[in-house]
C-alpha positions as CSV (number, residue, x, y, z in Angstrom):
1,M,135.8,192.1,170.3
2,F,133.5,188.8,170.5
3,K,131.9,187.8,173.3
4,K,130.8,184.3,174.1
5,F,127.9,182.8,175.8
6,F,128.4,179.3,177.3
7,L,125.9,177.0,178.2
8,P,125.9,173.5,180.4
9,F,125.3,171.7,177.0
10,L,126.3,172.1,173.7
11,F,124.5,170.9,170.6
12,L,126.4,170.5,167.4
13,I,124.0,170.6,164.4
14,S,125.1,169.6,161.7
15,L,123.4,169.4,158.1
16,S,124.7,168.7,154.7
17,A,123.1,167.6,151.1
18,C,123.8,167.8,147.5
19,N,120.6,169.1,145.8
20,N,117.7,171.0,146.1
21,A,114.9,168.7,147.0
22,E,116.3,166.6,150.0
23,Q,115.6,166.8,153.7
24,P,119.0,167.4,155.9
25,A,120.2,164.8,158.2
26,V,120.6,166.4,161.3
27,T,122.9,164.8,164.4
28,E,122.8,166.2,167.8
29,T,126.0,165.4,169.9
30,A,126.0,166.3,173.8
31,T,129.5,168.0,174.9
32,I,130.9,170.6,177.1
33,M,132.1,173.8,175.1
34,P,135.9,174.6,176.0
35,T,136.7,177.9,177.4
36,E,138.1,180.6,174.6
37,T,141.8,181.5,175.4
38,K,143.3,184.6,174.8
39,A,147.0,185.4,174.2
40,L,148.3,187.5,177.0
41,P,150.3,190.7,176.3
42,T,154.1,189.6,176.1
43,N,154.6,193.1,178.5
44,T,153.1,193.8,181.8
45,P,153.2,197.7,181.6
46,K,152.9,200.3,184.3
47,S,149.7,202.7,183.9
48,I,151.2,206.2,183.4
49,S,149.6,209.6,182.5
50,T,149.5,210.5,178.7
51,E,148.9,213.4,177.0
52,T,148.5,214.1,173.3
53,I,151.3,215.3,170.8
54,T,151.3,214.8,167.4
55,A,154.5,212.4,166.0
56,S,156.5,214.0,163.4
57,S,156.9,212.0,160.2
58,P,159.4,209.2,160.2
59,T,163.2,210.4,159.5
60,A,165.3,207.8,157.3
61,T,168.7,209.1,159.1
62,L,167.4,209.0,162.5
63,P,169.5,206.4,164.7
64,P,167.7,204.0,167.0
65,P,166.8,205.6,170.3
66,D,168.7,205.2,173.3
67,N,166.1,203.2,175.2
68,A,166.6,201.7,178.8
69,T,166.7,198.2,178.7
70,D,163.8,198.1,181.1
71,C,161.6,200.2,179.3
72,I,157.7,199.7,178.9
73,N,156.3,199.2,175.5
74,M,152.5,200.0,175.4
75,A,149.8,201.8,173.2
76,K,146.5,203.2,173.2
77,F,144.2,203.0,170.1
78,I,143.0,206.9,169.3
79,G,141.0,206.0,166.5
80,D,140.4,205.1,162.6
81,V,141.6,207.9,160.3
82,T,140.5,206.1,157.5
83,I,138.0,203.0,156.8
84,P,136.2,203.2,159.9
85,D,134.7,199.7,161.0
86,N,131.7,198.1,158.6
87,A,132.7,200.3,155.7
88,E,131.8,199.3,152.4
89,L,135.0,198.7,149.5
90,N,134.2,197.4,146.2
91,I,135.4,194.0,145.7
92,G,139.6,193.9,144.5
93,T,140.0,197.8,145.8
94,A,143.6,198.7,146.8
95,F,142.9,201.1,150.0
96,T,145.2,202.5,152.7
97,K,143.9,202.1,156.2
98,I,145.5,204.2,159.2
99,W,144.8,204.1,162.7
100,R,145.9,206.6,165.3
101,V,147.7,205.4,168.1
102,E,149.3,207.0,171.3
103,N,152.6,206.0,172.5
104,T,151.9,205.5,176.3
105,G,155.0,203.3,177.2
106,T,158.4,204.8,178.1
107,C,160.1,203.2,175.2
108,T,160.5,205.6,172.0
109,W,159.1,203.6,168.9
110,W,161.5,203.7,165.6
111,S,161.3,201.9,162.4
112,G,162.4,198.6,164.5
113,Y,159.2,198.4,165.5
114,T,156.7,197.4,163.0
115,L,153.2,196.4,162.5
116,S,152.3,193.1,161.5
117,H,149.2,191.5,160.2
118,Y,147.8,188.7,163.0
119,A,144.8,186.9,162.2
120,E,142.2,186.5,160.0
121,E,142.1,188.0,156.4
122,S,145.4,189.0,155.5
123,L,144.0,191.5,152.6
124,S,147.5,191.3,150.7
125,A,148.9,193.2,154.0
126,P,152.8,193.5,153.6
127,E,154.9,191.2,156.0
128,F,155.4,194.2,158.1
129,T,155.2,198.1,158.2
130,P,157.6,199.9,159.9
131,L,156.3,202.5,162.5
132,P,157.5,206.2,162.2
133,Y,159.5,207.7,165.2
134,T,157.8,208.3,168.2
135,A,158.4,209.4,171.7
136,P,156.5,208.8,175.0
137,K,153.2,210.4,174.8
138,E,153.0,211.1,171.2
139,T,150.5,210.1,168.5
140,V,151.1,208.6,165.2
141,D,149.2,207.2,162.2
142,I,150.4,204.0,161.2
143,A,149.2,203.4,157.6
144,V,149.5,199.9,155.7
145,E,148.4,198.9,152.0
146,L,145.3,196.6,151.5
147,I,143.8,195.4,149.1
148,S,139.8,194.3,149.3
149,P,138.6,190.6,148.9
150,S,137.3,189.3,145.3
151,I,134.3,188.2,146.5
152,P,131.7,189.9,148.5
153,G,131.2,189.6,152.0
154,L,132.4,191.1,155.3
155,Y,135.9,190.6,156.5
156,R,137.8,191.2,159.8
157,C,141.6,191.3,160.2
158,Y,143.8,191.9,163.0
159,F,147.0,193.6,163.0
160,V,149.5,193.7,166.0
161,I,152.6,196.1,167.1
162,K,155.9,194.2,167.6
163,N,159.1,195.6,169.4
164,P,162.6,195.4,167.8
165,E,162.9,192.0,169.4
166,G,159.7,190.5,167.9
167,L,157.5,190.9,171.1
168,I,153.9,192.0,170.9
169,M,153.1,194.9,172.6
170,E,150.0,195.8,174.4
171,I,147.2,197.7,173.4
172,E,144.7,199.0,176.1
173,G,144.7,195.7,177.6
174,D,144.7,193.6,174.3
175,S,146.8,193.3,171.6
176,R,145.3,193.9,168.8
177,L,144.6,196.6,166.1
178,W,141.1,195.6,164.1
179,L,139.8,196.2,160.5
180,I,136.4,195.3,159.3
181,I,135.0,195.8,155.8
182,N,132.1,195.0,154.0
183,A,133.4,194.3,150.3
184,V,130.6,195.0,147.7
185,D,130.3,194.3,143.9
186,S,129.0,197.5,142.8
187,S,129.2,196.5,138.9
188,S,126.6,193.5,139.5
189,S,123.5,193.7,137.3
190,D,120.4,194.8,138.0
191,G,117.8,192.7,135.9
192,G,117.2,189.3,136.3
193,D,117.7,187.2,139.5
194,T,119.8,188.5,142.4
195,L,121.7,187.2,144.9
196,P,120.3,187.8,148.2
197,T,121.6,190.0,150.7
198,A,123.0,188.7,154.0
199,S,121.4,190.8,157.2
200,C,123.6,189.9,160.2
201,A,127.5,190.8,160.8
202,Y,128.7,187.5,159.9
203,T,132.5,187.0,159.2
204,T,134.1,185.1,156.5
205,N,137.2,183.1,156.5
206,T,139.3,182.6,153.2
207,T,142.0,180.4,155.0
208,R,138.9,178.0,156.0
209,Q,137.9,178.0,152.1
210,D,141.6,177.3,150.7
211,A,141.7,174.3,153.4
212,V,138.6,172.7,152.2
213,L,139.5,172.8,148.6
214,A,143.0,171.5,149.6
215,A,141.3,168.5,152.0
216,I,139.2,167.5,148.8
217,N,141.6,167.6,146.2
218,A,143.8,165.0,148.9
219,Y,140.6,163.1,148.9
220,R,140.7,163.3,145.3
221,A,144.2,162.2,144.7
222,E,143.9,159.3,146.9
223,N,141.2,158.3,144.3
224,G,143.1,159.1,141.3
225,L,140.7,162.0,140.5
226,P,142.1,165.2,139.1
227,P,141.7,168.3,141.4
228,Y,138.8,170.8,141.5
229,T,139.4,174.0,140.4
230,I,138.2,177.1,142.1
231,N,135.3,179.2,139.7
232,Q,134.7,182.5,141.3
233,Q,131.0,182.7,140.2
234,L,130.5,179.4,142.1
235,A,132.5,180.8,145.2
236,Q,130.3,184.2,145.1
237,S,127.3,182.0,145.1
238,A,128.3,179.7,147.9
239,L,129.4,182.6,150.1
240,V,126.0,184.0,149.6
241,H,124.5,180.8,150.8
242,A,126.7,180.4,153.6
243,A,126.0,183.9,154.8
244,D,122.0,183.7,154.2
245,M,122.6,180.2,156.5
246,A,124.5,181.9,159.2
247,C,121.8,184.9,159.3
248,N,118.9,182.9,159.3
249,Q,120.2,179.9,161.1
250,I,119.0,177.4,158.0
251,F,121.3,174.1,157.3
252,Y,119.7,173.5,153.8
253,H,119.6,174.4,150.3
254,D,116.6,176.5,149.8
255,G,117.6,179.9,150.9
256,S,115.7,182.5,153.2
257,D,114.3,183.9,149.9
258,G,113.3,180.7,148.1
259,S,116.7,180.4,146.1
260,T,118.1,177.3,145.3
261,P,121.8,176.7,144.5
262,T,120.7,176.6,140.8
263,T,119.5,180.0,140.9
264,R,121.8,181.2,143.0
265,A,124.7,180.1,140.6
266,A,122.6,181.6,137.5
267,A,122.4,185.2,139.5
268,A,125.9,185.1,140.0
269,G,126.5,184.4,135.9
270,Y,127.0,180.9,136.3
271,T,125.1,179.2,133.7
272,G,126.3,175.0,134.1
273,N,125.0,172.1,136.0
274,V,125.4,172.5,139.7
275,S,125.3,170.6,142.9
276,E,125.9,171.7,146.5
277,N,127.1,170.0,149.9
278,V,126.2,172.5,153.0
279,Y,126.8,171.9,156.7
280,G,126.6,174.0,159.6
281,S,127.7,173.6,163.4
282,Y,127.9,175.1,166.8
283,P,131.1,175.3,167.5
284,P,132.3,175.2,163.9
285,I,134.7,172.4,162.8
286,T,137.6,172.3,160.9
287,P,137.7,172.1,157.3
288,E,139.3,168.7,157.2
289,Q,136.6,167.6,159.4
290,V,134.0,169.0,157.6
291,T,135.3,167.2,154.7
292,A,135.4,163.8,156.8
293,W,131.9,164.2,157.5
294,W,130.8,164.4,154.0
295,K,132.6,161.8,152.8
296,L,131.6,159.6,155.6
297,D,127.8,160.3,155.7
298,Q,125.7,157.2,155.2
299,T,122.3,159.0,155.2
300,D,122.7,160.9,151.6
301,P,125.8,159.4,150.1
302,R,125.5,161.9,147.5
303,H,127.7,163.7,149.6
304,N,130.6,161.8,149.2
305,T,129.8,161.4,145.2
306,N,130.1,165.3,144.7
307,L,133.6,164.9,146.5
308,L,134.4,162.1,144.1
309,S,132.6,163.2,141.1
310,T,133.9,162.8,137.7
311,L,130.9,164.8,136.3
312,Y,131.8,168.3,137.7
313,T,135.0,170.0,136.9
314,E,135.2,173.1,139.7
315,V,133.7,174.2,142.7
316,G,133.3,177.6,144.4
317,I,133.6,177.4,148.2
318,G,131.9,179.3,151.1
319,Y,132.4,180.0,154.6
320,A,130.3,182.2,157.4
321,F,130.8,182.4,160.9
322,F,128.1,184.2,163.2
323,N,126.7,183.6,167.0
324,D,129.5,181.2,167.1
325,Y,128.2,178.7,164.3
326,G,130.2,178.0,161.8
327,Y,128.5,177.5,158.0
328,Y,130.3,175.7,154.7
329,V,129.2,175.4,151.5
330,V,130.3,173.7,148.6
331,D,129.1,174.5,145.2
332,F,130.0,171.9,142.5
333,G,129.5,172.8,138.7
334,V,130.6,171.8,135.2
335,P,130.1,174.4,132.4
């Protein structure tokens, strides 16, 4: 769960640059922070007493139960059977996440009830996972097959349970089951330069990273330029610096350990020429907004030069969120 602290004034701090030596441009804009809203559960169930009974495995031949039209859908999270929060998993690893949940409503669950991905990272989740046959007051283990991301970092994803009509079920005053994993690269070399390790529980968001690439390439297309392609080594370097910025509240290219865009890219295995754009703000802005900021920045026009470069051919994009700040990094490279 996230907690937000609101102050009378919100300072939007933004900084972006292209190479190692330049000083960041800083702007401050006073505004009022909007109150974060939360989707209310579809059903408003009544409290009932419960007891723990182990649910039987689903049986394909069982017919749908004869649930009353006004029966209540409600659940309670019991525990993580596998993959507790912040568990370390090697990048690109297939795994099974299992939540133990109790049916605290009055409807019997069957295969028409499903677990579906809701928000943040999908981790290659299936479109939906049918629930086993579970009567009221029974517990059930809900399993889903997932794959850890290919880039190291802390990832968070949310799932919801839906009834046969597609309505989201309440789970203890919320409506989500979640998973938090730390994807690590156990094959990284111990010799030579190494990438810094972030020291806070930041989260990343590949949807934002993909949207930054789309916005940059749309801008390049408007100017008759070919699209940038993603390089995974640059992506790793960019994400590591975004996490370093998030954990240490820095808004420039030098890392907390003294690293630079070039040394970070080299530590990730990239040996070509590198340049970098960075940006950090509270609250986070959208991928389209950060691309427009780099495009229109007059303090350092090299931001826009990087976006429309004919020298660089590939990029790596990182995004990290921590303590209500969002940090973007784009590393531009040519082999």
